[in-house]
py3Dmol code that shows the C-alpha trace and the ligand (Angstrom):
import py3Dmol

protein = """\
ATOM      1  CA  MET A   1      21.819  48.228  51.723  1.00  0.00           C
ATOM      2  CA  LYS A   2      24.568  46.310  50.096  1.00  0.00           C
ATOM      3  CA  ILE A   3      24.140  46.030  46.285  1.00  0.00           C
ATOM      4  CA  PRO A   4      26.039  42.892  45.241  1.00  0.00           C
ATOM      5  CA  ILE A   5      28.071  42.912  42.107  1.00  0.00           C
ATOM      6  CA  PHE A   6      28.128  39.759  39.941  1.00  0.00           C
ATOM      7  CA  ALA A   7      30.965  39.802  37.397  1.00  0.00           C
ATOM      8  CA  ALA A   8      31.554  37.236  34.677  1.00  0.00           C
ATOM      9  CA  ASN A   9      35.071  36.852  33.475  1.00  0.00           C
ATOM     10  CA  TRP A  10      34.892  34.837  30.259  1.00  0.00           C
ATOM     11  CA  LYS A  11      38.665  34.696  29.855  1.00  0.00           C
ATOM     12  CA  MET A  12      39.577  33.287  26.406  1.00  0.00           C
ATOM     13  CA  ASN A  13      36.185  31.763  25.803  1.00  0.00           C
ATOM     14  CA  HIS A  14      33.108  32.623  23.657  1.00  0.00           C
ATOM     15  CA  GLY A  15      33.827  34.306  20.335  1.00  0.00           C
ATOM     16  CA  PRO A  16      31.181  36.641  18.843  1.00  0.00           C
ATOM     17  CA  SER A  17      28.731  33.896  17.765  1.00  0.00           C
ATOM     18  CA  ASP A  18      28.839  32.098  21.115  1.00  0.00           C
ATOM     19  CA  ALA A  19      28.710  35.451  22.935  1.00  0.00           C
ATOM     20  CA  ARG A  20      25.438  36.356  20.964  1.00  0.00           C
ATOM     21  CA  GLU A  21      23.861  33.026  21.763  1.00  0.00           C
ATOM     22  CA  PHE A  22      24.904  33.298  25.462  1.00  0.00           C
ATOM     23  CA  MET A  23      23.390  36.889  25.772  1.00  0.00           C
ATOM     24  CA  ARG A  24      20.160  35.775  24.067  1.00  0.00           C
ATOM     25  CA  SER A  25      19.723  32.965  26.491  1.00  0.00           C
ATOM     26  CA  PHE A  26      20.945  34.848  29.583  1.00  0.00           C
ATOM     27  CA  LEU A  27      18.690  37.895  28.938  1.00  0.00           C
ATOM     28  CA  ALA A  28      15.670  35.690  28.403  1.00  0.00           C
ATOM     29  CA  ARG A  29      16.323  34.236  31.962  1.00  0.00           C
ATOM     30  CA  TYR A  30      17.500  37.369  33.776  1.00  0.00           C
ATOM     31  CA  ALA A  31      14.952  40.181  34.223  1.00  0.00           C
ATOM     32  CA  ARG A  32      16.224  43.681  35.302  1.00  0.00           C
ATOM     33  CA  HIS A  33      16.879  43.757  39.020  1.00  0.00           C
ATOM     34  CA  SER A  34      17.606  47.042  40.775  1.00  0.00           C
ATOM     35  CA  ASP A  35      19.128  45.388  43.820  1.00  0.00           C
ATOM     36  CA  ARG A  36      22.150  43.959  42.136  1.00  0.00           C
ATOM     37  CA  THR A  37      24.747  44.935  39.460  1.00  0.00           C
ATOM     38  CA  VAL A  38      25.792  42.475  36.683  1.00  0.00           C
ATOM     39  CA  ALA A  39      28.865  42.962  34.663  1.00  0.00           C
ATOM     40  CA  ILE A  40      30.260  40.830  31.802  1.00  0.00           C
ATOM     41  CA  PHE A  41      33.909  40.759  30.734  1.00  0.00           C
ATOM     42  CA  PRO A  42      34.006  39.163  27.205  1.00  0.00           C
ATOM     43  CA  SER A  43      37.095  38.692  25.169  1.00  0.00           C
ATOM     44  CA  ALA A  44      37.981  41.845  23.133  1.00  0.00           C
ATOM     45  CA  LEU A  45      36.718  40.249  19.955  1.00  0.00           C
ATOM     46  CA  ALA A  46      33.314  39.339  21.470  1.00  0.00           C
ATOM     47  CA  PHE A  47      32.894  42.650  23.192  1.00  0.00           C
ATOM     48  CA  HIS A  48      30.962  44.261  20.391  1.00  0.00           C
ATOM     49  CA  ALA A  49      28.535  41.285  20.110  1.00  0.00           C
ATOM     50  CA  VAL A  50      27.823  41.581  23.882  1.00  0.00           C
ATOM     51  CA  ARG A  51      27.257  45.291  23.751  1.00  0.00           C
ATOM     52  CA  GLU A  52      24.943  44.958  20.750  1.00  0.00           C
ATOM     53  CA  SER A  53      22.924  42.256  22.542  1.00  0.00           C
ATOM     54  CA  LEU A  54      22.452  44.634  25.441  1.00  0.00           C
ATOM     55  CA  ASP A  55      20.720  47.189  23.338  1.00  0.00           C
ATOM     56  CA  SER A  56      18.007  48.206  25.790  1.00  0.00           C
ATOM     57  CA  ARG A  57      19.438  46.518  28.855  1.00  0.00           C
ATOM     58  CA  SER A  58      21.557  49.261  30.329  1.00  0.00           C
ATOM     59  CA  ASP A  59      21.381  47.397  33.699  1.00  0.00           C
ATOM     60  CA  VAL A  60      24.040  44.922  32.535  1.00  0.00           C
ATOM     61  CA  LEU A  61      27.457  46.399  32.315  1.00  0.00           C
ATOM     62  CA  CYS A  62      30.355  45.442  30.099  1.00  0.00           C
ATOM     63  CA  GLY A  63      33.949  45.433  30.807  1.00  0.00           C
ATOM     64  CA  VAL A  64      37.290  44.473  29.292  1.00  0.00           C
ATOM     65  CA  GLN A  65      39.555  41.870  30.701  1.00  0.00           C
ATOM     66  CA  ASN A  66      42.842  43.868  30.290  1.00  0.00           C
ATOM     67  CA  ILE A  67      44.018  47.287  29.031  1.00  0.00           C
ATOM     68  CA  HIS A  68      47.461  48.630  28.156  1.00  0.00           C
ATOM     69  CA  PHE A  69      48.604  51.503  30.441  1.00  0.00           C
ATOM     70  CA  GLU A  70      49.530  53.823  27.553  1.00  0.00           C
ATOM     71  CA  ASP A  71      46.773  55.738  25.779  1.00  0.00           C
ATOM     72  CA  LYS A  72      47.987  54.864  22.212  1.00  0.00           C
ATOM     73  CA  GLY A  73      50.969  53.917  20.211  1.00  0.00           C
ATOM     74  CA  ALA A  74      53.084  51.071  18.838  1.00  0.00           C
ATOM     75  CA  PHE A  75      51.845  48.308  21.137  1.00  0.00           C
ATOM     76  CA  THR A  76      50.821  45.511  18.775  1.00  0.00           C
ATOM     77  CA  GLY A  77      48.021  43.374  20.080  1.00  0.00           C
ATOM     78  CA  GLU A  78      46.993  45.728  22.878  1.00  0.00           C
ATOM     79  CA  THR A  79      43.983  47.800  23.664  1.00  0.00           C
ATOM     80  CA  SER A  80      43.874  51.161  25.426  1.00  0.00           C
ATOM     81  CA  ALA A  81      41.529  52.224  28.123  1.00  0.00           C
ATOM     82  CA  SER A  82      40.178  55.033  25.892  1.00  0.00           C
ATOM     83  CA  MET A  83      39.484  52.572  23.041  1.00  0.00           C
ATOM     84  CA  ALA A  84      37.604  50.254  25.554  1.00  0.00           C
ATOM     85  CA  ARG A  85      35.687  53.284  26.772  1.00  0.00           C
ATOM     86  CA  ASP A  86      34.838  54.286  23.241  1.00  0.00           C
ATOM     87  CA  ALA A  87      33.565  50.727  22.563  1.00  0.00           C
ATOM     88  CA  GLY A  88      31.200  51.000  25.459  1.00  0.00           C
ATOM     89  CA  ALA A  89      33.135  49.438  28.390  1.00  0.00           C
ATOM     90  CA  LYS A  90      32.372  50.752  31.809  1.00  0.00           C
ATOM     91  CA  LEU A  91      34.884  48.613  33.644  1.00  0.00           C
ATOM     92  CA  ALA A  92      38.356  47.088  33.251  1.00  0.00           C
ATOM     93  CA  LEU A  93      39.768  44.091  35.058  1.00  0.00           C
ATOM     94  CA  ILE A  94      43.280  44.997  36.188  1.00  0.00           C
ATOM     95  CA  GLY A  95      45.993  42.594  37.418  1.00  0.00           C
ATOM     96  CA  HIS A  96      44.021  39.414  37.118  1.00  0.00           C
ATOM     97  CA  SER A  97      46.213  36.599  38.321  1.00  0.00           C
ATOM     98  CA  GLU A  98      46.501  35.095  34.860  1.00  0.00           C
ATOM     99  CA  ARG A  99      47.840  38.543  33.638  1.00  0.00           C
ATOM    100  CA  ARG A 100      50.283  38.448  36.525  1.00  0.00           C
ATOM    101  CA  HIS A 101      51.414  34.824  36.492  1.00  0.00           C
ATOM    102  CA  VAL A 102      50.897  33.734  32.942  1.00  0.00           C
ATOM    103  CA  PHE A 103      51.878  36.939  31.219  1.00  0.00           C
ATOM    104  CA  GLY A 104      54.331  38.244  33.852  1.00  0.00           C
ATOM    105  CA  GLU A 105      52.460  41.476  34.582  1.00  0.00           C
ATOM    106  CA  THR A 106      54.069  43.316  37.513  1.00  0.00           C
ATOM    107  CA  ASP A 107      52.464  45.030  40.487  1.00  0.00           C
ATOM    108  CA  GLU A 108      53.710  48.309  39.107  1.00  0.00           C
ATOM    109  CA  GLU A 109      52.099  47.728  35.734  1.00  0.00           C
ATOM    110  CA  ALA A 110      48.829  47.008  37.451  1.00  0.00           C
ATOM    111  CA  GLY A 111      49.165  50.377  39.109  1.00  0.00           C
ATOM    112  CA  LYS A 112      49.782  52.106  35.768  1.00  0.00           C
ATOM    113  CA  LYS A 113      46.754  50.334  34.323  1.00  0.00           C
ATOM    114  CA  CYS A 114      44.514  51.490  37.085  1.00  0.00           C
ATOM    115  CA  ALA A 115      45.594  55.002  36.542  1.00  0.00           C
ATOM    116  CA  ALA A 116      45.027  54.642  32.756  1.00  0.00           C
ATOM    117  CA  ALA A 117      41.582  53.237  33.368  1.00  0.00           C
ATOM    118  CA  VAL A 118      40.574  56.109  35.521  1.00  0.00           C
ATOM    119  CA  ARG A 119      42.005  58.654  33.125  1.00  0.00           C
ATOM    120  CA  ALA A 120      39.838  57.221  30.411  1.00  0.00           C
ATOM    121  CA  GLY A 121      36.666  57.023  32.566  1.00  0.00           C
ATOM    122  CA  LEU A 122      36.693  53.318  33.103  1.00  0.00           C
ATOM    123  CA  ALA A 123      36.167  51.874  36.574  1.00  0.00           C
ATOM    124  CA  PRO A 124      39.032  49.630  37.493  1.00  0.00           C
ATOM    125  CA  MET A 125      38.363  46.276  39.108  1.00  0.00           C
ATOM    126  CA  LEU A 126      41.730  45.531  40.719  1.00  0.00           C
ATOM    127  CA  CYS A 127      42.386  41.819  41.293  1.00  0.00           C
ATOM    128  CA  VAL A 128      44.613  40.636  44.156  1.00  0.00           C
ATOM    129  CA  GLY A 129      45.407  37.254  45.590  1.00  0.00           C
ATOM    130  CA  GLU A 130      48.089  34.972  46.876  1.00  0.00           C
ATOM    131  CA  LYS A 131      49.493  31.801  45.326  1.00  0.00           C
ATOM    132  CA  LEU A 132      49.320  28.531  47.236  1.00  0.00           C
ATOM    133  CA  GLU A 133      52.973  28.592  48.354  1.00  0.00           C
ATOM    134  CA  GLN A 134      52.534  32.130  49.636  1.00  0.00           C
ATOM    135  CA  ARG A 135      49.461  31.048  51.497  1.00  0.00           C
ATOM    136  CA  GLU A 136      51.332  28.065  53.090  1.00  0.00           C
ATOM    137  CA  ARG A 137      54.116  30.361  54.154  1.00  0.00           C
ATOM    138  CA  GLY A 138      51.539  32.605  55.923  1.00  0.00           C
ATOM    139  CA  GLU A 139      52.112  35.441  53.490  1.00  0.00           C
ATOM    140  CA  THR A 140      48.550  36.052  52.304  1.00  0.00           C
ATOM    141  CA  ASP A 141      48.034  39.403  54.010  1.00  0.00           C
ATOM    142  CA  GLU A 142      51.380  40.771  52.961  1.00  0.00           C
ATOM    143  CA  VAL A 143      50.863  39.771  49.293  1.00  0.00           C
ATOM    144  CA  VAL A 144      47.416  41.314  49.021  1.00  0.00           C
ATOM    145  CA  VAL A 145      48.479  44.503  50.738  1.00  0.00           C
ATOM    146  CA  ARG A 146      51.579  44.737  48.477  1.00  0.00           C
ATOM    147  CA  GLN A 147      49.332  44.252  45.326  1.00  0.00           C
ATOM    148  CA  LEU A 148      46.829  46.850  46.624  1.00  0.00           C
ATOM    149  CA  THR A 149      49.580  49.348  47.448  1.00  0.00           C
ATOM    150  CA  ALA A 150      51.101  49.053  43.986  1.00  0.00           C
ATOM    151  CA  GLY A 151      47.796  48.849  42.197  1.00  0.00           C
ATOM    152  CA  MET A 152      46.450  51.988  43.869  1.00  0.00           C
ATOM    153  CA  ALA A 153      49.736  53.894  43.953  1.00  0.00           C
ATOM    154  CA  MET A 154      48.788  56.397  41.234  1.00  0.00           C
ATOM    155  CA  LEU A 155      45.292  56.960  42.283  1.00  0.00           C
ATOM    156  CA  GLU A 156      44.358  60.117  44.223  1.00  0.00           C
ATOM    157  CA  ALA A 157      41.698  60.043  46.880  1.00  0.00           C
ATOM    158  CA  GLY A 158      39.108  61.594  44.571  1.00  0.00           C
ATOM    159  CA  GLN A 159      39.640  58.836  41.994  1.00  0.00           C
ATOM    160  CA  MET A 160      38.782  55.919  44.317  1.00  0.00           C
ATOM    161  CA  SER A 161      35.075  56.125  43.954  1.00  0.00           C
ATOM    162  CA  GLY A 162      34.810  53.946  40.903  1.00  0.00           C
ATOM    163  CA  LEU A 163      37.401  51.382  42.219  1.00  0.00           C
ATOM    164  CA  THR A 164      36.399  47.792  42.926  1.00  0.00           C
ATOM    165  CA  VAL A 165      38.710  45.201  44.406  1.00  0.00           C
ATOM    166  CA  ALA A 166      38.458  41.496  43.670  1.00  0.00           C
ATOM    167  CA  TYR A 167      40.140  39.087  46.012  1.00  0.00           C
ATOM    168  CA  GLU A 168      41.017  35.961  44.063  1.00  0.00           C
ATOM    169  CA  PRO A 169      43.306  33.427  45.813  1.00  0.00           C
ATOM    170  CA  VAL A 170      45.229  31.996  42.933  1.00  0.00           C
ATOM    171  CA  TRP A 171      44.965  28.432  44.299  1.00  0.00           C
ATOM    172  CA  ALA A 172      41.231  28.702  44.058  1.00  0.00           C
ATOM    173  CA  ILE A 173      41.039  29.924  40.411  1.00  0.00           C
ATOM    174  CA  GLY A 174      39.775  27.254  38.125  1.00  0.00           C
ATOM    175  CA  THR A 175      40.720  24.505  40.495  1.00  0.00           C
ATOM    176  CA  GLY A 176      37.420  23.623  42.065  1.00  0.00           C
ATOM    177  CA  LYS A 177      38.929  24.619  45.411  1.00  0.00           C
ATOM    178  CA  THR A 178      37.036  27.522  46.940  1.00  0.00           C
ATOM    179  CA  ALA A 179      38.059  29.543  49.858  1.00  0.00           C
ATOM    180  CA  THR A 180      35.688  28.933  52.800  1.00  0.00           C
ATOM    181  CA  PRO A 181      33.440  31.878  53.588  1.00  0.00           C
ATOM    182  CA  ALA A 182      35.509  32.377  56.716  1.00  0.00           C
ATOM    183  CA  ASP A 183      38.787  32.387  54.700  1.00  0.00           C
ATOM    184  CA  ALA A 184      37.298  34.882  52.298  1.00  0.00           C
ATOM    185  CA  ALA A 185      36.037  37.079  55.156  1.00  0.00           C
ATOM    186  CA  ALA A 186      39.401  37.078  56.851  1.00  0.00           C
ATOM    187  CA  THR A 187      41.246  38.394  53.798  1.00  0.00           C
ATOM    188  CA  HIS A 188      38.404  40.772  52.929  1.00  0.00           C
ATOM    189  CA  ALA A 189      38.868  42.220  56.408  1.00  0.00           C
ATOM    190  CA  VAL A 190      42.634  42.782  55.734  1.00  0.00           C
ATOM    191  CA  ILE A 191      41.751  44.427  52.430  1.00  0.00           C
ATOM    192  CA  ARG A 192      39.106  46.597  53.980  1.00  0.00           C
ATOM    193  CA  ARG A 193      41.557  47.806  56.670  1.00  0.00           C
ATOM    194  CA  TYR A 194      43.967  48.748  54.014  1.00  0.00           C
ATOM    195  CA  LEU A 195      41.363  50.548  51.906  1.00  0.00           C
ATOM    196  CA  ARG A 196      40.283  52.624  54.951  1.00  0.00           C
ATOM    197  CA  GLU A 197      43.854  53.520  55.797  1.00  0.00           C
ATOM    198  CA  ARG A 198      44.512  54.463  52.197  1.00  0.00           C
ATOM    199  CA  ALA A 199      41.278  56.175  51.284  1.00  0.00           C
ATOM    200  CA  GLY A 200      39.549  57.135  54.499  1.00  0.00           C
ATOM    201  CA  GLU A 201      35.782  57.110  54.392  1.00  0.00           C
ATOM    202  CA  ARG A 202      35.883  56.416  50.632  1.00  0.00           C
ATOM    203  CA  GLY A 203      37.739  53.145  51.422  1.00  0.00           C
ATOM    204  CA  SER A 204      34.708  51.888  53.468  1.00  0.00           C
ATOM    205  CA  ALA A 205      32.538  52.048  50.264  1.00  0.00           C
ATOM    206  CA  ILE A 206      34.905  50.313  47.829  1.00  0.00           C
ATOM    207  CA  PRO A 207      33.245  46.990  46.997  1.00  0.00           C
ATOM    208  CA  ILE A 208      35.362  43.826  47.506  1.00  0.00           C
ATOM    209  CA  LEU A 209      34.402  40.871  45.346  1.00  0.00           C
ATOM    210  CA  TYR A 210      35.478  37.275  46.018  1.00  0.00           C
ATOM    211  CA  GLY A 211      36.469  35.130  43.031  1.00  0.00           C
ATOM    212  CA  GLY A 212      37.890  31.550  42.726  1.00  0.00           C
ATOM    213  CA  SER A 213      35.855  28.502  41.687  1.00  0.00           C
ATOM    214  CA  VAL A 214      32.534  30.227  42.563  1.00  0.00           C
ATOM    215  CA  ASN A 215      29.494  28.313  41.288  1.00  0.00           C
ATOM    216  CA  LYS A 216      25.824  28.174  41.817  1.00  0.00           C
ATOM    217  CA  GLY A 217      26.237  25.765  44.745  1.00  0.00           C
ATOM    218  CA  ASN A 218      28.568  28.014  46.773  1.00  0.00           C
ATOM    219  CA  ALA A 219      27.612  31.499  45.643  1.00  0.00           C
ATOM    220  CA  ALA A 220      25.103  32.254  48.285  1.00  0.00           C
ATOM    221  CA  GLN A 221      27.320  31.183  51.151  1.00  0.00           C
ATOM    222  CA  LEU A 222      30.286  33.241  49.845  1.00  0.00           C
ATOM    223  CA  LEU A 223      28.118  36.249  49.261  1.00  0.00           C
ATOM    224  CA  ALA A 224      26.801  36.072  52.783  1.00  0.00           C
ATOM    225  CA  ALA A 225      30.350  36.268  54.283  1.00  0.00           C
ATOM    226  CA  ALA A 226      31.411  39.432  55.988  1.00  0.00           C
ATOM    227  CA  ASP A 227      32.417  42.165  53.548  1.00  0.00           C
ATOM    228  CA  VAL A 228      31.987  40.102  50.437  1.00  0.00           C
ATOM    229  CA  GLY A 229      30.381  42.699  48.119  1.00  0.00           C
ATOM    230  CA  GLY A 230      30.014  40.477  45.127  1.00  0.00           C
ATOM    231  CA  LEU A 231      31.462  37.614  43.084  1.00  0.00           C
ATOM    232  CA  LEU A 232      33.842  37.435  40.187  1.00  0.00           C
ATOM    233  CA  VAL A 233      33.158  34.272  38.317  1.00  0.00           C
ATOM    234  CA  GLY A 234      35.121  32.536  35.609  1.00  0.00           C
ATOM    235  CA  GLY A 235      34.275  29.009  34.573  1.00  0.00           C
ATOM    236  CA  ALA A 236      30.750  29.020  35.977  1.00  0.00           C
ATOM    237  CA  SER A 237      29.922  32.208  34.140  1.00  0.00           C
ATOM    238  CA  LEU A 238      30.263  30.579  30.707  1.00  0.00           C
ATOM    239  CA  ASP A 239      26.949  28.796  30.625  1.00  0.00           C
ATOM    240  CA  ALA A 240      23.903  31.110  30.497  1.00  0.00           C
ATOM    241  CA  ASP A 241      21.692  28.908  32.630  1.00  0.00           C
ATOM    242  CA  GLY A 242      24.294  28.508  35.427  1.00  0.00           C
ATOM    243  CA  TRP A 243      25.264  32.179  35.247  1.00  0.00           C
ATOM    244  CA  SER A 244      21.610  33.272  35.624  1.00  0.00           C
ATOM    245  CA  SER A 245      21.276  31.122  38.694  1.00  0.00           C
ATOM    246  CA  ILE A 246      24.308  32.794  40.159  1.00  0.00           C
ATOM    247  CA  VAL A 247      23.144  36.302  39.496  1.00  0.00           C
ATOM    248  CA  CYS A 248      19.799  35.496  40.982  1.00  0.00           C
ATOM    249  CA  THR A 249      21.464  34.341  44.236  1.00  0.00           C
TER     250      THR A 249
END
"""
ligand_1 = """\
9
PGA
P 37.079 30.634 38.194
O 37.854 31.896 37.733
O 35.730 31.011 38.646
O 37.042 29.742 36.946
O 37.832 29.986 39.258
C 37.618 33.100 38.434
C 38.560 34.159 37.827
O 39.700 33.864 37.424
O 38.186 35.344 37.793
"""
view = py3Dmol.view(width=600, height=400)
view.addModel(protein, "pdb")
view.setStyle({"model": 0}, {"cartoon": {"style": "trace"}})
view.addModel(ligand_1, "xyz")
view.setStyle({"model": 1}, {"stick": {}})
view.zoomTo()
view.show()
């Protein structure tokens, strides 16, 4: 049975006070479900507030939105994977399109970050996706395969078990334009083929999430598309009521 993953990427929203309020309201609406996984990626500063709110709710996982690829050192403003793990993170988003396109993170850095996450015992959620102009030039498959190849370059077969991939077409992020379930399924099939070639049987089990303007109105349809193993949600995850409807899809 497919256990869908619902992941909330809060980006630079919700400080500790808002995060506490969100969690109070969300947990009151969302009872423990064994047939789905819920993960929240708060900002680094709100991380502790979210973890504290989860006290007895080990069913809801916490992750960080970014890590540095070095384990420690003179990297002002950065957080290492081992620090995130120590703070209670189970997952790390790697190579989100905003990291790539706003902060200039390279494919190679995403690869080093995936390796750093695994070294520290964090499960990497590797984000891939094409920009609009790449899609218009028919380069979608090539772009996602290039990002996967670099992102997974330093992982050995035995390290793939915790990996999750999130397909997030850049033109659909925060724009209100969602890929159709058929578009999502087509790219997920390309990603699945790559994962099987790269990781054999293990590659068949790596969940592939869809992200990009997911909301409570389109979540069910996207989740029903072939090989969509979950949803990575930005804007629509910020309100506890809307987010609980999505996770109860
Ligand atoms: P969005 O963001 O749901 O606001 O489009 C998704 C993401 O960037 O992960």
